[in-house]
N, C-alpha and C positions, 0 to 999 in steps of 0.2 A: 861570154862573160869569163871571165881570168881563172885561172886553177888556183887551186889552193898553193901550190910554192908563189905563184906570183902574189897572193896575197899577204903569205908570209913575209915574201920579202918587205911588203908595205906596212907592216907591223912596227911603226915606229911607236917610239912613247908617248909622242901627242895624240898616235890614235888611239893608243891603250887608255888615256886618259880622258878621252872623248868620250870612250865607250862607258868608262867608268859612271864618267857623268849622266852618261843616256840611261844606265841602268840606274840612277839615284831618282832620275825624273820618274822614270817609267815603273816603279816600284811604288811609290810614295803615294799613287794614288789609290791602292788598298789599305793605306793605313791614315788617310788624312779625317777621317772619321772618328777615329778613335778618344781625343780629346774634349770630341763635342757630343759624345752621345748622353751625357746628362741633358746637355742644351735642347739635344732631338728628342729625348723623352718627353720632357717639359712642355714643347712645342707641338707634340701630339697629344700631349694629356697619355703618356702608357709610363708604365715605372721604369724606372732607370736600369733594372736587371734586365728587362723584359728589350729593354735597348741594345741589349748585347747582341743581341739574333743579327743587325746588321754587320757585325764583325765575324759572325760565326757564318752566313751567307755570303761574303766578301772572301772570306778564304777558301768555300765550298765551290765558288764559280773560278777563284784561279787553279784550284785544281783541276776542275774540267775545262777551262779553257789550257792546262798544260795534257791534259789527255787526249784534246780532240784539237788542236791547233799548234803546238810545239812539234809534233812530227813531221810536219808537211817542210818545217825546214831541210831535210834531209830528201826531201825530193824537188822544191823549189827555191829559186832564189832567198836566202835569206832577209835581206835587204825589202826587199818586195812585200815581204810575208810581214815584219817586222814594222813597216811604214801603213798597212792596211791596218794592223793591230793599232798602232796609236790614233790612226784616225776614227775608229770603232769606239775606241777606249774615250775620245773626247767625246761623241756624241752620247755614251753613257753614261758620265761627268755631268754632261748640263740634264739630262734628264733627273739624274739626282739631284741638283738645284732646283728642278722646278718642280720635284714632287708634290703633289696635293694631300696626300695623305701617308701614314706609315707603311700601309703594307706595299704602296708603288712606291715608296723610297727603298723596301726592302728588296722588291725585283730590280730595282735600278742598281743597288748596290750589288747585286750578285751579276749583274750584266758589267760592271765595273772591274770585277774579278775575273771574269772571263776573259775581257779582251786588255789585262792589265800583264801581258805576259812577253812584253816585249823583251824584258832582261832576261828572260831564260831561251831565247831565241840569240840573244848577242854573247851572253857567258861561253854556251858551248862554241860558236863560232871561233870567237876572239882566241879563248885558251887554247882551241885546237890549234889555230895558226902558231901559236908560240912554242918555241926550242921545248923537247922533254923536261931540260934539265931548267928549264924556266915557267915550266906551265903551273905549278904550284903556288909561285909568287904572282903571275899573272892573276891567275883565279882569287888570288887575296886581295889584286888591286882591285879589280871589276867586283868582287863582295863588300870590300870597303864602299863601294859606290853604293851598294845597294844597301848598307848602312847607315851612307851620309842619306839616303833618300827617307828613312826611318826617320832619321833623325827632323829633315827637313820637314816633313808630313806633323809629326805628332809635335813639333815646337812651334813652326809658322802655324798650323792649323789653329791652335789652342789661344795663340794671340788675335788670331785675324779673325777668328770666330767669337771672341769675346769682345770685340771690336766692332764686328758689325754683323755680326748672326753667322749661322753656321751654313747658309746655301749661299752665301758670298764666298766662301772658301770651297765649294763645287764648282762654281763658277772661274774663280781662279786657276783652279787645277787643269780646266778644260783651255783654259789659255797658254797655259804652260804645254801642255799636251803638242800645240801649233808648235811651241820652240823644239822640244823633243822629234817631233816630225820632220822638221828641217833639218835637223843633225843626224839620225838615221837613214834618211834621203838620201845624201850626198857623203858621208861617211862611214857608215859600217862597211867594211871590207865587202867587196863580191869576190864570192869563193864557187868552185864546182859542186854540184850536187852531186852525190855519193851514190845515189840511185835512184830506181827509175821507176820502182814499186809504185801500185795503184794506191790509192787513199785506204781502201779498206785492209788491201793485203800488208801496210804500214801500221795498222791499228793491232791487225794481226801478231805481227812481227813483236810487238811489245809483248805478249802473253811468251812467247820463243824465249826473248831475251831473258824475261823473270825464270821459267825456266833452266835457261843454261848456265846464266852466269850467277854464281853461288854471292860474289863479292856485292855485287847487285845486292842480292836480296837482303844480303845483312845490313848494308847502309840504308837501304829504303827503310826497314823495319825501325833500326836507331834512329834515323831521320825525323820519321814517325811520333815516336816519343819525345825525342828531343825538340822540335817545334812546338808538340801539344803542351810541354812544360812550359817553353818559354810565352806563347799565347795565350794560355790559364793566365798567367800573371798581367797581360798589354788590354787582354777585352775585357777584363773587370777592374782595372788599374783605376780609373775615370769614377765607376761609382761609388769605389771603397774610398776614394780619396775628397771627394763632393760630401761625403757622411761625416758625423761628427769622429774623432776628436778635432779632424782637418778642417773639414767646408770649405773647400779650395773650386775655385772658379776655373773655365777651359786656358787660359794664360798661364794660370799655375800647374796647370795640369801638363800642360803642354812642355814646360820647361824640362819636366822628369826625362824627356826626350834627350836631354843635354849629357844624361848619362853615358849614353852610346859613345862620345866622342872619344873617350880612352881606347875602348874596341875599334874604333876607326884607325886610329893612327895606328894599331897594333896590328891591322888586318896584313899590310904587306910581311909583316917580320911572321905571322902565322901561316902565312903562306909558303915562306922559306921552309918553315919547320917542316912544313907537308912533305915538302920536296926531299926533306933530310932523314927525318923520320918515321917510324914504325906507324900508321894510319891508325891501326886497333890502341897502341899506346896513347895517342893523342884522344881518341875517341872515350876509353875508358877517363882521362882527366877531365875532359869536359862534362860527362854524365856525374861524376865525383862534385863537380863545380856547382853543377843545377842543382844537386841535392843538399848542400850546403848552402849555396844562397837562399834556398828559401826555406832552410833554418832560421837564418837570418830574416826573411817576409814573415814569418810567424809571428815576430814581434815589433812589424809596421806599425800597429796603431797602437805602441807606446813611443815610437820616439822615429822620427824621419833617418835619424842616422841608422838605425837599423836596417831601413827600406831602402836605403842608397845601397849600401855596401850588399845588400842582396841582389838588388836591380846590376851591379856591377859584375857581379857573381856568375849572376844567369846570362847576362850580354858575353862575357867572356868565354863561358861554356858554349852558346849558342852559336857563336862565330867558328872556334876551334872546332868542335863538332863539323861544322858546315864544310867550311875548306878542305878538314881531311877526307873527309865522305867525298866530295867532291871530284878533288882531285885523283882518288884511287877510281872513281867511278868512269871521268873521261876518259882512263886509258887502257880500257877493257876492250873497245872495239871503234876505233875511229871513223869506220864508214857508218858507223850507227849513233853517232856522240848526241844527237839531239833526243833521239828515242832513250839513251840512256839516263838522258836529261830528265826527261816526258816522266819517265819511271821514278827515277828518283826523288824530284822533284814535286812531282805528283804526289806520292807519298809523305812528304815532309809537308806539304799546304793541307792534304787531307786530316792530317796532325795537328796541325795550326787551327782547324776547323773544328775538331773533335777537342782539341784543350781549348778553344774559345769557350764552349759548352757547357764542359765539366769545370771548368772555374768558374764559371758563373753560378753554376750551382754551388760549387763549392762555399764560394763567397755567400750565397743567399743564405746556406744551412749555418755558417760559423764564420762569417767574416774574413778579418786576415787569416787566423789559423784552418779554417777551411779551404780556402786559397792555398795556402803554403801545405797541407794534407795532400792535397790534389796535385799540385806540380811536383813535392819530392817522389809520389808515387810513379809519377809517370816518368821522372829522370832517374828513377833506379831500375826501372822497367828497363829503360834504354841500356843500363851497364848490365843487369841481368844477360840481356841479349850481347851483348860486347863480349862478356864474358863466355859465353857459351860458345859464341864463335874464333875464341881463340884454344876455347880447349879441342873443337875441330879443327883448326888447324894443326896444333899440335900431334891429337890423333891422326892425323891425314899425313903428316911427318913420320912418323914413327911405321905406321902401316905401308908408306914408301920406302924406306928403308931397312924393313924387316925382311 
């Protein structure tokens, strides 16, 4: 096994690029279903709003996979753990493709979420090998890969699903996992495992980290609200766009994923800003961008221009907050980086699951306006948490100097 220092020496730009690609392929599996929800609902004869349960369960499964699997990367070789996760994910995708009922598809989708955590093994491993001055930029590149995965999933699955059916999308995703497995098994840098704690002790240590690290608590809370707001849109977008006045099909709905292109291009720059600027200022900017984005989303039923402008703001806000939070969380305890990531990203995707459910409820009650009200409230809650943390930090400085 190589040491961390050896891994750092081998962290070339090519390796970072391959790992960004791996992040894209890994995370895409939890988003392929989003443009397909109306098709899935129709094939099983369930209401389109009920099909959003698939999105909720997939995000919930992802959060549970983060809690139960990712901490092992502090104890076992990340390369081996990630390879096993990819293999299990491929089997879960095949189960989705073959699901004979909506209930079994929900169960298989949950399994997809649980096993789709490879990117959350890669990101702390590779970011930890980067020099401190470049850690934010490296994280930004890897998160750009995550965003590319969202784009791949939402756009490609819409077109493929419209042409060949939703089951073909899941079958193709399982085949993509074979390529991902080959990359991860050969190219993910080997690093020394920093702890010999048993599995139970690893899980118990998560609670200790939450108690002892105030920055982790604040980051996790804002991440929960941030991704809840973002997921409220994407879990309900397909159902709303399939209805009047738009009546779009899966291919047109999938094309809305192209909005993420601007954010993908900006990810390394956002990461560089996180290296230089105060993370709390970036988080406040993110929360305000999310709230403003939902003001535009409220008018989404009256014109695509409003909707697209809102989606751009939501993508910027979500991306900025994620990079800023992850950069400061990874700096807390190098020996516990995977467990810190578990707490942070677990909160993030629990928020995604909650946001998907709340967004579906808001959209069912009041359409675009209901969705926008739900998302705006979640974004403002994130801003409030951030402002309270600023006040507490300033009070601590005053107390420390008095």
